[in-house]
ROMARVO-420952 format. One record per residue (C-alpha): x, y, z; chain; residue in three letters; residue number from 1. Coordinates in steps of 0.25 Angstrom, whole numbers, padded with zeros to 4 digits. Layout:
[[X,Y,Z],"A","ALA",NUM];
...
REM end
This chain:
[[-0246,0240,0059],"A","MET",1];
[[-0249,0255,0058],"A","LYS",2];
[[-0235,0257,0063],"A","LEU",3];
[[-0230,0250,0051],"A","PHE",4];
[[-0237,0260,0042],"A","ALA",5];
[[-0231,0272,0050],"A","ILE",6];
[[-0217,0266,0049],"A","LEU",7];
[[-0218,0265,0034],"A","ILE",8];
[[-0221,0279,0032],"A","LEU",9];
[[-0210,0283,0042],"A","PHE",10];
[[-0200,0274,0034],"A","LEU",11];
[[-0204,0281,0021],"A","SER",12];
[[-0199,0294,0027],"A","CYS",13];
[[-0185,0288,0030],"A","LEU",14];
[[-0180,0288,0016],"A","ALA",15];
[[-0175,0302,0016],"A","ASN",16];
[[-0169,0301,0030],"A","GLY",17];
[[-0156,0309,0033],"A","ALA",18];
[[-0144,0303,0039],"A","VAL",19];
[[-0141,0305,0054],"A","ALA",20];
[[-0131,0316,0057],"A","LYS",21];
[[-0123,0316,0070],"A","PRO",22];
[[-0128,0324,0082],"A","ILE",23];
[[-0119,0333,0091],"A","THR",24];
[[-0121,0333,0106],"A","LEU",25];
[[-0111,0340,0116],"A","PHE",26];
[[-0101,0343,0105],"A","GLY",27];
[[-0101,0328,0100],"A","ARG",28];
[[-0106,0322,0088],"A","SER",29];
[[-0114,0309,0088],"A","PHE",30];
[[-0119,0300,0077],"A","ASP",31];
[[-0133,0296,0077],"A","LYS",32];
[[-0143,0288,0069],"A","SER",33];
[[-0158,0284,0069],"A","VAL",34];
[[-0161,0270,0063],"A","ALA",35];
[[-0176,0266,0059],"A","ILE",36];
[[-0178,0252,0056],"A","TYR",37];
[[-0189,0241,0057],"A","GLY",38];
[[-0197,0231,0049],"A","SER",39];
[[-0211,0226,0046],"A","PHE",40];
[[-0211,0211,0044],"A","ILE",41];
[[-0223,0201,0041],"A","ILE",42];
[[-0223,0191,0047],"A","PRO",43];
[[-0212,0195,0058],"A","PRO",44];
[[-0206,0181,0058],"A","GLY",45];
[[-0207,0166,0053],"A","PRO",46];
[[-0214,0161,0066],"A","THR",47];
[[-0228,0156,0066],"A","GLU",48];
[[-0232,0167,0076],"A","SER",49];
[[-0227,0178,0066],"A","ALA",50];
[[-0237,0174,0055],"A","GLY",51];
[[-0247,0184,0051],"A","GLU",52];
[[-0239,0195,0059],"A","ASN",53];
[[-0231,0207,0055],"A","ALA",54];
[[-0221,0215,0063],"A","LYS",55];
[[-0216,0229,0063],"A","LEU",56];
[[-0203,0234,0069],"A","GLU",57];
[[-0198,0248,0070],"A","PHE",58];
[[-0185,0253,0076],"A","TYR",59];
[[-0179,0267,0078],"A","LEU",60];
[[-0165,0268,0083],"A","LYS",61];
[[-0158,0281,0085],"A","PRO",62];
[[-0143,0280,0089],"A","SER",63];
[[-0131,0289,0092],"A","ILE",64];
[[-0116,0286,0093],"A","THR",65];
[[-0112,0290,0106],"A","LEU",66];
[[-0097,0288,0105],"A","HIS",67];
[[-0087,0283,0094],"A","LYS",68];
[[-0076,0274,0100],"A","PHE",69];
[[-0070,0273,0086],"A","SER",70];
[[-0075,0273,0072],"A","ASP",71];
[[-0080,0259,0074],"A","LYS",72];
[[-0086,0259,0088],"A","THR",73];
[[-0096,0268,0094],"A","SER",74];
[[-0105,0269,0106],"A","LEU",75];
[[-0120,0271,0101],"A","VAL",76];
[[-0133,0274,0109],"A","GLY",77];
[[-0146,0271,0102],"A","TYR",78];
[[-0161,0269,0105],"A","SER",79];
[[-0171,0260,0098],"A","ILE",80];
[[-0186,0262,0097],"A","PHE",81];
[[-0194,0250,0091],"A","ALA",82];
[[-0208,0247,0088],"A","ALA",83];
[[-0213,0233,0085],"A","LEU",84];
[[-0227,0229,0081],"A","GLN",85];
[[-0234,0217,0075],"A","ASP",86];
[[-0247,0213,0069],"A","ARG",87];
[[-0250,0202,0080],"A","LYS",88];
[[-0246,0212,0092],"A","ARG",89];
[[-0237,0202,0098],"A","LEU",90];
[[-0231,0208,0111],"A","SER",91];
[[-0216,0206,0106],"A","PHE",92];
[[-0219,0212,0093],"A","ASN",93];
[[-0227,0225,0098],"A","ASN",94];
[[-0218,0233,0106],"A","LYS",95];
[[-0210,0246,0107],"A","ILE",96];
[[-0196,0246,0111],"A","THR",97];
[[-0185,0256,0115],"A","PHE",98];
[[-0171,0255,0119],"A","LEU",99];
[[-0158,0263,0122],"A","LEU",100];
[[-0145,0257,0118],"A","GLY",101];
[[-0130,0259,0119],"A","LEU",102];
[[-0120,0251,0111],"A","GLU",103];
[[-0106,0251,0106],"A","VAL",104];
[[-0105,0249,0091],"A","GLN",105];
[[-0093,0244,0083],"A","HIS",106];
[[-0091,0243,0068],"A","LYS",107];
[[-0084,0230,0064],"A","LEU",108];
[[-0085,0235,0050],"A","SER",109];
[[-0093,0243,0041],"A","LYS",110];
[[-0103,0232,0041],"A","SER",111];
[[-0103,0226,0055],"A","VAL",112];
[[-0106,0233,0068],"A","ARG",113];
[[-0106,0228,0082],"A","LEU",114];
[[-0114,0234,0094],"A","SER",115];
[[-0114,0231,0109],"A","PHE",116];
[[-0122,0238,0119],"A","GLY",117];
[[-0135,0239,0128],"A","ALA",118];
[[-0149,0244,0127],"A","GLN",119];
[[-0160,0247,0136],"A","VAL",120];
[[-0173,0243,0129],"A","LYS",121];
[[-0188,0244,0133],"A","THR",122];
[[-0200,0238,0126],"A","GLU",123];
[[-0215,0240,0126],"A","TYR",124];
[[-0225,0229,0121],"A","GLU",125];
[[-0236,0236,0114],"A","LEU",126];
[[-0246,0224,0116],"A","THR",127];
[[-0243,0221,0131],"A","THR",128];
[[-0238,0234,0136],"A","GLY",129];
[[-0226,0227,0142],"A","ILE",130];
[[-0213,0236,0144],"A","ASN",131];
[[-0199,0230,0145],"A","ARG",132];
[[-0185,0235,0147],"A","GLY",133];
[[-0171,0230,0148],"A","ARG",134];
[[-0157,0233,0145],"A","ALA",135];
[[-0151,0225,0134],"A","ILE",136];
[[-0136,0221,0130],"A","LEU",137];
[[-0134,0222,0115],"A","THR",138];
[[-0124,0217,0104],"A","ALA",139];
[[-0126,0220,0089],"A","ASP",140];
[[-0120,0217,0076],"A","LEU",141];
[[-0124,0224,0063],"A","ASN",142];
[[-0120,0220,0049],"A","LEU",143];
[[-0122,0227,0036],"A","TYR",144];
[[-0113,0225,0023],"A","LYS",145];
[[-0115,0226,0008],"A","THR",146];
[[-0106,0222,-0003],"A","TRP",147];
[[-0106,0218,-0018],"A","LYS",148];
[[-0100,0205,-0021],"A","PRO",149];
[[-0096,0203,-0036],"A","LYS",150];
[[-0108,0194,-0039],"A","TRP",151];
[[-0118,0206,-0035],"A","VAL",152];
[[-0111,0216,-0043],"A","GLU",153];
[[-0111,0206,-0055],"A","ALA",154];
[[-0125,0201,-0055],"A","ARG",155];
[[-0134,0211,-0047],"A","LEU",156];
[[-0137,0226,-0051],"A","PRO",157];
[[-0128,0237,-0047],"A","ASN",158];
[[-0131,0241,-0032],"A","GLY",159];
[[-0133,0227,-0028],"A","SER",160];
[[-0126,0222,-0015],"A","LYS",161];
[[-0125,0211,-0004],"A","MET",162];
[[-0130,0216,0010],"A","VAL",163];
[[-0126,0209,0023],"A","LEU",164];
[[-0134,0214,0035],"A","SER",165];
[[-0137,0209,0049],"A","GLY",166];
[[-0137,0211,0063],"A","TRP",167];
[[-0135,0203,0076],"A","ALA",168];
[[-0137,0207,0091],"A","ASN",169];
[[-0137,0201,0105],"A","TYR",170];
[[-0147,0207,0115],"A","ARG",171];
[[-0146,0203,0130],"A","TYR",172];
[[-0157,0202,0134],"A","PRO",173];
[[-0164,0199,0120],"A","GLY",174];
[[-0178,0204,0124],"A","SER",175];
[[-0184,0212,0135],"A","LEU",176];
[[-0194,0201,0139],"A","HIS",177];
[[-0192,0196,0153],"A","ALA",178];
[[-0190,0182,0148],"A","SER",179];
[[-0178,0187,0139],"A","GLU",180];
[[-0171,0194,0151],"A","LYS",181];
[[-0159,0185,0151],"A","ASN",182];
[[-0159,0181,0136],"A","ASN",183];
[[-0150,0187,0126],"A","GLY",184];
[[-0153,0187,0111],"A","LEU",185];
[[-0144,0186,0099],"A","LEU",186];
[[-0150,0188,0085],"A","GLN",187];
[[-0145,0193,0071],"A","GLY",188];
[[-0150,0194,0057],"A","SER",189];
[[-0141,0194,0045],"A","PHE",190];
[[-0145,0196,0030],"A","LYS",191];
[[-0137,0195,0017],"A","ILE",192];
[[-0144,0202,0005],"A","ALA",193];
[[-0142,0205,-0010],"A","VAL",194];
[[-0147,0219,-0012],"A","SER",195];
[[-0149,0223,-0027],"A","ARG",196];
[[-0156,0236,-0032],"A","PRO",197];
[[-0170,0235,-0037],"A","LEU",198];
[[-0169,0241,-0051],"A","GLY",199];
[[-0165,0256,-0051],"A","LYS",200];
[[-0171,0259,-0038],"A","THR",201];
[[-0165,0260,-0024],"A","LYS",202];
[[-0172,0248,-0020],"A","LEU",203];
[[-0165,0235,-0018],"A","ALA",204];
[[-0169,0220,-0017],"A","LEU",205];
[[-0161,0212,-0007],"A","ALA",206];
[[-0163,0197,-0006],"A","PRO",207];
[[-0157,0191,0007],"A","PHE",208];
[[-0153,0180,0016],"A","VAL",209];
[[-0154,0183,0031],"A","SER",210];
[[-0152,0175,0044],"A","LEU",211];
[[-0158,0179,0058],"A","LYS",212];
[[-0154,0172,0071],"A","ALA",213];
[[-0157,0173,0085],"A","LYS",214];
[[-0152,0166,0098],"A","ALA",215];
[[-0155,0169,0113],"A","ASP",216];
[[-0149,0163,0126],"A","HIS",217];
[[-0162,0156,0130],"A","LYS",218];
[[-0165,0149,0117],"A","GLY",219];
[[-0179,0155,0115],"A","ARG",220];
[[-0185,0150,0102],"A","SER",221];
[[-0188,0164,0096],"A","PHE",222];
[[-0174,0169,0099],"A","ASN",223];
[[-0166,0157,0093],"A","ASN",224];
[[-0168,0157,0078],"A","ILE",225];
[[-0161,0157,0065],"A","VAL",226];
[[-0169,0163,0053],"A","GLU",227];
[[-0163,0163,0039],"A","PRO",228];
[[-0171,0171,0028],"A","ALA",229];
[[-0172,0174,0013],"A","LEU",230];
[[-0178,0187,0009],"A","GLY",231];
[[-0178,0199,0000],"A","ILE",232];
[[-0178,0214,0003],"A","ASP",233];
[[-0182,0226,-0005],"A","LEU",234];
[[-0174,0237,0000],"A","LYS",235];
[[-0179,0252,0000],"A","ILE",236];
[[-0168,0261,0004],"A","PRO",237];
[[-0169,0274,0012],"A","PHE",238];
[[-0161,0286,0009],"A","LYS",239];
[[-0148,0287,0017],"A","ASN",240];
[[-0149,0272,0020],"A","GLY",241];
[[-0158,0262,0026],"A","GLY",242];
[[-0170,0255,0019],"A","ASP",243];
[[-0183,0248,0019],"A","ILE",244];
[[-0183,0233,0016],"A","SER",245];
[[-0195,0226,0011],"A","VAL",246];
[[-0193,0211,0010],"A","GLY",247];
[[-0197,0197,0013],"A","ALA",248];
[[-0190,0185,0018],"A","LYS",249];
[[-0191,0170,0020],"A","SER",250];
[[-0187,0166,0034],"A","VAL",251];
[[-0184,0153,0041],"A","TYR",252];
[[-0183,0153,0056],"A","GLN",253];
[[-0177,0142,0064],"A","TRP",254];
[[-0179,0143,0079],"A","ARG",255];
[[-0167,0135,0084],"A","HIS",256];
[[-0170,0135,0098],"A","ALA",257];
[[-0184,0128,0096],"A","SER",258];
[[-0180,0121,0083],"A","GLY",259];
[[-0192,0127,0075],"A","THR",260];
[[-0192,0135,0062],"A","ASP",261];
[[-0201,0143,0054],"A","GLU",262];
[[-0202,0150,0040],"A","THR",263];
[[-0209,0162,0035],"A","ALA",264];
[[-0208,0173,0024],"A","ILE",265];
[[-0207,0187,0030],"A","LEU",266];
[[-0210,0201,0024],"A","GLY",267];
[[-0205,0214,0029],"A","TYR",268];
[[-0201,0228,0028],"A","VAL",269];
[[-0189,0233,0036],"A","SER",270];
[[-0182,0247,0036],"A","TRP",271];
[[-0170,0254,0041],"A","TYR",272];
[[-0166,0268,0041],"A","LYS",273];
[[-0155,0275,0049],"A","ARG",274];
[[-0153,0290,0050],"A","PHE",275];
REM end
C-alpha cells in the first residue's frame, strides 16, 4: 500500500487548492474542472473473500463544458484516470483504467442532475497483464441536498444540517470482461446523514443511514444485491469545498439472485476535491 501513503501526502496539499477558472480557445470561453476522489476501505466488502483484505481506489477526472444549450443543459467532455490496488492482489482489484467520455448533462434542480452519453474505456490488469477496451453507453443521476428542519435547529448546535446525497448509473455493458459483453448494470447508492459541528472546529460528525443496490440483466449473484448500512463519518473539510471522510459502517448485504446474505463492519477513508 505504498500508493496509499503517497496519496495521503498528495491530499494534504489540496486544502489550499484554487477554484478552476474558465479557459479561452478560439475566442470562446469554456468552463472546466478537475475532480480528485477515491477511498481506502478495510475490508472492501462484507463477503467472506473480502476478509483480511484492504482496497485503495484513486480517481482523477478533468472535464470541460463544450456547449451550453441552456442554463440547465450542457454538453460536457471528460476523461477519468483510475488506479485500484488491494492487499490480496486480486486481478479485478488491481488495475489501471482510462476513459474518454461525452455526455449531455441536465439539471432538474439545484440538487439533482441527469446525464446521458457514451465513453470509450480501457483497462490494464496489473497482476495478469491483460488489456481490455470497449465503448460503453452511460446514464447517470447525481443528488446532493442539505436542509435544516426545525428539530435540527432547536436541538443541535448552530451549523448542524441534514444531508441527502447519492448517485445512480446504468452502464451497457457494465464491465469490460468478455463474459459481460451483453450485460447491462444498474447500480446506485444513497445516504441520509445528520451533520453537526465538532466543538468550535471546522470538523463535523455525521451519523448516517445508507442504501446501496445493484441489478444486471444476467442475474449474476455479485451484481444483484441490496445493501443497507448504518455508520458515522468524521468530515474534514478542504478550503473552497470538498472533504476527507474518516468513518465506519455496519453493513448487511443480501444477494437476492442467490438468496445469500452477509454482514460486516467496514472502516474507510474517502475524499473528494474539485478544482
